[in-house]
C-alpha positions in Angstrom: 109.8 166.1 95.9 106.6 167.0 97.9 103.5 165.7 96.1 101.9 169.2 95.6 105.1 170.1 93.9 105.1 167.4 91.8 101.3 167.9 90.8 102.4 171.5 89.8 105.0 170.2 87.7 102.8 167.5 86.1 100.3 170.4 85.1 103.3 172.3 83.6 104.3 169.3 81.6 101.0 169.1 80.0 100.9 173.0 79.0 104.5 172.6 77.6 103.9 169.4 75.7 100.5 170.6 74.0 102.1 173.8 73.0 102.5 173.4 69.3 106.1 173.3 68.3 108.6 171.5 65.9 108.1 168.1 67.8 104.2 168.4 67.4 104.7 169.1 63.6 107.3 166.3 63.2 104.8 163.8 65.1 102.0 164.9 62.7 104.1 164.7 59.7 105.1 161.0 60.6 101.5 160.1 61.4 100.6 161.6 57.9 103.2 159.6 56.0 103.5 156.4 57.8 100.3 155.9 59.9 100.3 155.6 63.7 102.1 152.6 64.8 105.3 153.3 62.3 104.9 157.1 62.6 105.2 156.7 66.5 108.8 155.8 66.3 109.4 159.5 65.7 107.9 160.1 69.1 110.4 157.7 70.8 113.3 159.6 69.1 111.7 163.0 70.4 111.6 161.4 74.1 115.5 160.3 73.6 116.2 163.9 72.7 114.2 165.1 75.7 116.0 162.7 78.0 119.4 164.1 76.9 118.1 167.7 77.3 117.2 166.9 80.9 120.5 165.2 81.6 122.3 168.0 80.2 120.6 170.5 82.6 121.0 168.0 85.5 124.7 167.8 84.8 125.2 171.6 84.7 126.2 171.7 81.1 122.9 173.6 80.2 124.5 176.6 82.2 127.4 176.5 79.9 125.2 176.5 76.8 123.1 179.4 78.2 126.4 181.4 78.7 128.1 180.6 75.5 126.8 182.4 72.4 128.9 180.3 69.9 127.5 177.0 71.2 124.1 178.5 71.3 124.4 179.6 67.8 125.9 176.6 66.4 123.2 174.3 67.9 120.5 176.8 66.8 121.5 177.0 63.2 121.9 173.3 62.9 118.4 173.1 64.2 117.2 175.6 61.5 118.9 173.7 58.8 117.3 170.3 59.8 113.8 171.6 59.9 114.2 173.2 56.5 115.7 169.7 55.3 112.6 168.1 56.7 110.4 170.7 54.8 112.0 169.8 51.6 111.6 166.0 52.3 107.9 166.7 53.1 107.4 168.8 49.9 108.8 166.0 47.7 106.9 163.4 49.4 105.1 161.2 46.8 101.3 161.0 47.3 99.7 157.5 47.0 96.2 156.5 45.8 94.2 155.4 48.8 91.3 153.3 47.7 90.6 151.2 50.9 91.1 151.4 54.5 94.0 149.0 54.5 95.7 150.9 51.6 99.5 150.4 51.8 101.6 153.2 53.3 105.0 154.1 52.6 107.6 152.2 54.9 109.8 154.3 57.1 112.7 152.3 58.9 112.0 152.6 62.7 115.6 153.7 63.4 115.3 156.6 60.8 112.2 157.8 62.5 113.8 157.6 65.9 117.0 159.5 64.6 114.7 162.2 63.0 112.7 162.7 66.2 115.8 163.0 68.0 117.6 165.5 66.0 114.4 167.6 66.0 114.4 167.8 69.9 118.2 167.9 70.7 118.8 170.7 67.9 116.8 173.2 69.8 119.1 175.0 72.3 116.1 177.2 73.4 114.6 174.2 74.9 117.7 173.4 77.0 117.9 176.9 78.2 114.1 176.9 78.9 114.3 173.7 81.1 117.5 175.3 82.7 115.2 178.2 83.9 112.1 175.9 84.7 113.2 172.6 86.3 115.1 174.3 89.2 111.9 176.0 90.3 110.6 172.7 91.3 113.7 171.3 93.0 114.0 171.1 96.6 117.6 172.0 97.2 117.6 170.3 100.7 116.9 166.9 99.1 119.1 164.9 96.9 118.8 166.2 93.2 119.4 163.0 91.3 116.1 161.3 92.2 114.3 164.6 91.7 115.6 165.1 88.1 114.8 161.4 87.5 111.2 161.8 88.6 110.9 165.1 86.7 112.6 163.4 83.7 110.1 160.2 83.8 107.1 162.8 84.3 108.0 164.9 81.1 108.7 161.9 79.0 105.4 160.2 80.0 103.2 163.3 79.3 105.1 163.9 76.1 104.5 160.3 74.8 100.8 160.7 75.5 100.6 164.0 73.7 102.7 162.9 70.7 100.6 159.9 70.4 97.7 162.2 70.1 99.3 164.3 67.5 100.6 161.1 65.5 96.9 159.5 65.8 95.3 162.8 64.7 97.4 163.0 61.6 97.1 159.3 60.7 93.2 159.6 60.9 93.5 162.5 58.4 95.4 160.3 56.1 92.6 157.8 56.2 90.2 160.5 55.2 92.2 161.3 52.1 91.3 159.8 48.9 93.3 161.6 46.1 97.0 162.2 45.3 96.0 165.8 45.0 94.6 166.0 48.6 97.7 164.4 49.9 100.0 166.7 48.1 98.2 169.7 49.5 98.6 168.2 53.0 102.3 167.3 52.5 103.1 171.0 51.4 101.0 172.4 54.3 103.3 170.4 56.6 106.2 171.4 54.5 105.3 175.0 55.3 104.8 174.3 58.9 108.4 173.0 59.1 109.6 176.2 57.4 107.8 178.2 59.9 109.3 176.4 62.8 112.7 177.0 61.2 111.9 180.6 61.0 110.8 181.0 64.5 114.0 179.0 65.6 116.1 181.4 63.7 114.8 184.5 65.5 115.7 182.9 69.0 118.3 185.0 70.8 120.4 183.9 73.6 119.1 185.5 76.8 121.8 188.2 78.0 
């Protein structure tokens, strides 16, 4: 891949990652509930989902998904249901009185957070179809494809890790500013509403003709 092509792709990765979506909401939700270091496991799961999506596109399975209305719908409605499930969990999350900077936060198991992030990303068929349309634009068909896909995958994942760290850290700082259960409950329910909004947007997605 030529340097100028990679630079263009690098810029595109920042635009894509910074665009608010279900991944950003999940990262902020995890940072809010668990703080930065534990909440960041969610971002690791997001990247595993992203890596699998890139592999699906590279293997050509993305083209099958784009052409299959049934496969697209099954993945889409699973994603909608999972986002609603996350909204319910967020709505029911118990606030805790924070009296000091080192107040104890609820502990989330790293594996649980990784799986949560993975499911958020992999259950969005529109992302796979989007990458199927975008990634080939940066490929040199005269050069071996596998190294190019690997380079693009490393670039996308690296950028997304940085962006999700920002979203997670931002929410963790907000948590430190909260001093009452009422404030925490309000923020939890705000994030629950954002998850529902992301589910509603995903429900409106239609497979391209």
